[in-house]
Residue frames relative to the residue before (quaternion, step in Angstrom):
aa qw qx qy qz dx dy dz
X 1.0000 0.0000 0.0000 0.0000 0.00 0.00 0.00
X 0.3603 -0.7514 0.5049 0.2250 3.65 -0.67 1.04
X 0.4608 -0.6553 0.5250 0.2875 3.51 -1.19 0.61
X 0.1835 -0.7680 0.6019 0.1198 3.55 -1.03 0.72
X 0.3320 -0.7305 0.5664 0.1877 3.51 -1.14 0.68
X 0.3600 -0.7198 0.5497 0.2237 3.55 -0.83 0.95
X 0.3742 -0.7335 0.5234 0.2189 3.54 -0.80 1.01
X 0.3751 -0.7070 0.5578 0.2198 3.51 -1.01 0.90
X 0.4621 -0.6659 0.4880 0.3237 3.59 -0.87 0.78
X 0.2876 -0.7631 0.5597 0.1473 3.56 -0.93 0.94
X 0.4336 -0.6587 0.5451 0.2844 3.52 -1.11 0.70
X 0.4945 -0.6651 0.4537 0.3275 3.62 -0.78 0.90
X 0.7982 0.2868 -0.2257 0.4792 3.56 -0.98 0.87
X 0.7063 0.3946 -0.2710 0.5216 3.58 1.22 -0.11
X 0.0877 -0.7789 0.6187 0.0535 3.52 -1.17 0.61
X 0.8328 0.2180 -0.1440 0.4881 3.54 -1.20 0.46
X 0.8246 -0.2193 0.1914 0.4851 3.54 -0.91 -1.01
X 0.7548 -0.4041 0.2244 0.4655 3.56 0.83 0.96
X 0.4618 0.6714 -0.4621 0.3500 3.58 1.15 0.42
X 0.5471 -0.6298 0.4296 0.3456 3.59 -0.98 0.77
X 0.4890 -0.7006 0.4520 0.2565 3.56 -1.04 0.83
X 0.7767 0.3015 -0.1828 0.5220 3.61 0.96 -0.66
X 0.5686 -0.5912 0.4334 0.3734 3.59 -1.11 0.59
X 0.7688 0.3345 -0.2560 0.4812 3.56 -1.01 0.78
X 0.5306 0.6400 -0.4134 0.3714 3.60 1.20 -0.29
X 0.6354 0.5270 -0.3393 0.4509 3.60 1.01 -0.73
X 0.6440 0.5091 -0.3236 0.4705 3.59 0.99 -0.80
X 0.6353 0.5271 -0.3212 0.4640 3.57 1.02 -0.81
X 0.6623 0.4994 -0.3012 0.4704 3.58 0.95 -0.85
X 0.6366 0.5127 -0.3300 0.4722 3.60 0.99 -0.81
X 0.6655 0.4925 -0.3097 0.4676 3.60 0.89 -0.87
X 0.6108 0.5454 -0.3526 0.4530 3.60 1.05 -0.69
X 0.6759 0.4810 -0.2915 0.4762 3.59 0.92 -0.89
X 0.6830 0.5012 -0.2951 0.4418 3.59 0.88 -0.95
X 0.7102 0.4584 -0.2770 0.4568 3.61 0.94 -0.78
X 0.5350 0.5990 -0.4194 0.4231 3.62 1.21 -0.18
X 0.3778 -0.7657 0.4783 0.2056 3.59 -0.45 1.22
X 0.6472 0.5300 -0.3201 0.4447 3.60 1.17 -0.48
X 0.7235 0.3948 -0.2219 0.5210 3.59 1.28 -0.25
X 0.1516 -0.7961 0.5774 0.0991 3.62 -0.13 1.16
X 0.1689 -0.7799 0.5998 0.0586 3.56 -0.86 1.05
X 0.0936 -0.7950 0.5991 0.0171 3.56 -1.00 0.87
X 0.1882 -0.7211 0.6447 0.1704 3.53 -1.30 0.39
X 0.1739 -0.7662 0.6142 0.0733 3.53 -0.94 0.99
X 0.1289 -0.7794 0.6117 0.0429 3.56 -0.78 1.10
X 0.2961 -0.7757 0.5383 0.1445 3.57 -0.55 1.21
X 0.6809 -0.4922 0.3554 0.4097 3.56 -1.29 0.30
X 0.6897 0.4665 -0.2868 0.4738 3.61 1.11 -0.61
X 0.6295 -0.5726 0.3204 0.4162 3.60 1.30 0.10
X 0.5038 0.6557 -0.4278 0.3650 3.59 1.24 -0.18
X 0.1832 -0.7883 0.5829 0.0724 3.57 -0.95 0.95
X 0.0312 -0.7754 0.6306 0.0139 3.56 -1.14 0.71
X 0.1825 -0.7568 0.6229 0.0773 3.56 -0.70 1.17
X 0.1563 0.8078 -0.5512 0.1382 3.59 -0.75 0.99
X 0.1054 -0.7573 0.6395 0.0803 3.51 -1.38 0.26
X 0.4907 -0.6430 0.5046 0.3019 3.54 -1.31 0.38
X 0.1907 -0.7612 0.6104 0.1078 3.58 -0.79 1.01
X 0.3394 -0.7621 0.5097 0.2099 3.60 -0.50 1.13
X 0.6062 -0.5624 0.4268 0.3661 3.53 -1.24 0.47
X 0.2387 -0.7483 0.6065 0.1234 3.56 -0.89 1.01
X 0.3486 -0.7777 0.4840 0.1988 3.57 -0.42 1.20
X 0.6160 0.5598 -0.3544 0.4261 3.60 1.12 -0.53
X 0.7927 0.2895 -0.1511 0.5148 3.59 0.90 -0.90
X 0.4025 -0.7192 0.4774 0.3046 3.58 1.19 -0.42
X 0.5728 0.5770 -0.3832 0.4383 3.59 1.26 0.25
X 0.6258 0.5311 -0.4163 0.3913 3.52 -1.25 0.48
X 0.5747 0.5881 -0.4445 0.3553 3.52 -1.24 -0.47
X 0.6745 0.4441 -0.2870 0.5152 3.55 1.09 0.74
X 0.5307 -0.5803 0.4954 0.3690 3.55 -1.31 0.20
X 0.1617 -0.7702 0.6124 0.0748 3.54 -1.08 0.80
X 0.2960 -0.7554 0.5608 0.1653 3.56 -0.84 1.00
X 0.3012 -0.7227 0.5952 0.1810 3.54 -1.08 0.80
X 0.5967 -0.5790 0.3973 0.3884 3.63 -1.10 0.51
X 0.4432 -0.7387 0.4504 0.2345 3.55 -0.59 1.21
X 0.6528 0.5275 -0.3335 0.4293 3.61 0.87 -0.85
X 0.6785 0.4800 -0.2942 0.4719 3.59 0.92 -0.86
X 0.6470 0.5098 -0.3191 0.4687 3.59 0.99 -0.79
X 0.6473 0.5068 -0.3181 0.4723 3.60 0.97 -0.80
X 0.6402 0.5163 -0.3243 0.4674 3.59 1.02 -0.78
X 0.6555 0.4980 -0.3112 0.4748 3.60 0.98 -0.79
X 0.6423 0.5084 -0.3211 0.4752 3.59 1.05 -0.74
X 0.6575 0.5031 -0.3087 0.4683 3.59 0.95 -0.83
X 0.6892 0.4650 -0.2726 0.4842 3.59 1.09 -0.69
X 0.5077 -0.6752 0.4065 0.3480 3.59 1.26 -0.11
X 0.4556 0.6973 -0.4442 0.3299 3.61 1.21 0.32
X 0.7630 0.1622 -0.1317 0.6117 3.61 1.20 -0.47
X 0.2059 -0.7741 0.5890 0.1067 3.56 -1.17 0.64
X 0.3692 -0.7054 0.5629 0.2219 3.54 -1.30 0.43
X 0.4120 -0.7228 0.5088 0.2213 3.54 -1.00 0.88
X 0.7708 -0.3147 0.2660 0.4859 3.53 -1.29 -0.44
X 0.4631 -0.6971 0.4683 0.2834 3.62 -0.96 0.81
X 0.1640 -0.7179 0.6678 0.1084 3.49 -1.27 0.65
X 0.1465 -0.8491 0.5060 0.0385 3.57 -0.23 1.31
X 0.1161 -0.7231 0.6788 0.0538 3.52 -1.14 0.89
X 0.6952 -0.4731 0.3118 0.4424 3.62 -1.19 0.17
X 0.8181 0.2451 -0.1293 0.5040 3.63 0.96 -0.72
X 0.7954 0.1733 -0.1159 0.5691 3.61 1.24 0.11
X 0.2359 -0.7173 0.6336 0.1686 3.52 -1.38 0.31
X 0.1494 -0.7958 0.5840 0.0575 3.57 -0.87 0.96
X 0.1030 -0.7810 0.6154 0.0250 3.55 -0.99 0.94
X 0.4033 -0.6517 0.5765 0.2834 3.56 -1.18 0.57
X 0.2545 -0.7633 0.5803 0.1258 3.57 -0.92 0.96
X 0.0594 0.7888 -0.6101 0.0457 3.57 -0.94 0.86
X 0.5700 -0.5786 0.4508 0.3702 3.54 -1.24 0.40
X 0.4766 -0.6624 0.4991 0.2915 3.54 -1.05 0.79
X 0.4197 -0.6810 0.5337 0.2742 3.54 -1.02 0.76
X 0.2623 -0.7569 0.5776 0.1570 3.52 -0.86 0.94
X 0.4965 -0.6595 0.4596 0.3276 3.58 -0.92 0.81
X 0.5636 -0.6003 0.4471 0.3493 3.54 -1.13 0.65
X 0.5230 -0.6277 0.4754 0.3264 3.54 -1.08 0.73
X 0.5087 -0.6482 0.4563 0.3360 3.59 -0.95 0.77
X 0.5123 -0.6350 0.4814 0.3202 3.53 -1.10 0.68
X 0.4239 -0.6828 0.5285 0.2735 3.53 -1.02 0.77
X 0.2991 -0.7320 0.5781 0.2012 3.53 -0.98 0.77
X 0.4622 -0.6777 0.5014 0.2749 3.51 -1.06 0.76
X 0.5307 -0.6046 0.4686 0.3650 3.60 -1.05 0.60
X 0.6791 -0.5109 0.3450 0.3984 3.58 -1.21 0.53
X 0.6331 0.5419 -0.3440 0.4327 3.62 0.99 -0.76
X 0.6781 0.4895 -0.3019 0.4577 3.61 0.94 -0.82
X 0.6437 0.5253 -0.3296 0.4484 3.60 1.06 -0.69
X 0.6543 0.5317 -0.3116 0.4383 3.59 1.05 -0.75
X 0.6299 0.5818 -0.3395 0.3866 3.61 1.08 -0.55
């Protein structure tokens, strides 16, 4: 009798070890977490230059999951920082690391369109 393998249900949009399936999805997810006012995100820069973006996930009483720190993908966070989509706050220095608060960059308001002269005269 051959052995059969039970298939694990996959979360839509994710593949493998929880990585987003489409390009840009990781950046979108990082921005979603950073813009949530209830979720403070921090980046810790170690003395050797290593960076770790993370936030605290509160315990969800319905699922029993959470109550731990969650790391965000460093490459995507660095790309968003280089593009000016996220900013770093004031540094908090310890002897072996510096911690910054991460927040979404404010985008300037779009300029108002002016009406053509014909529309204003009407």
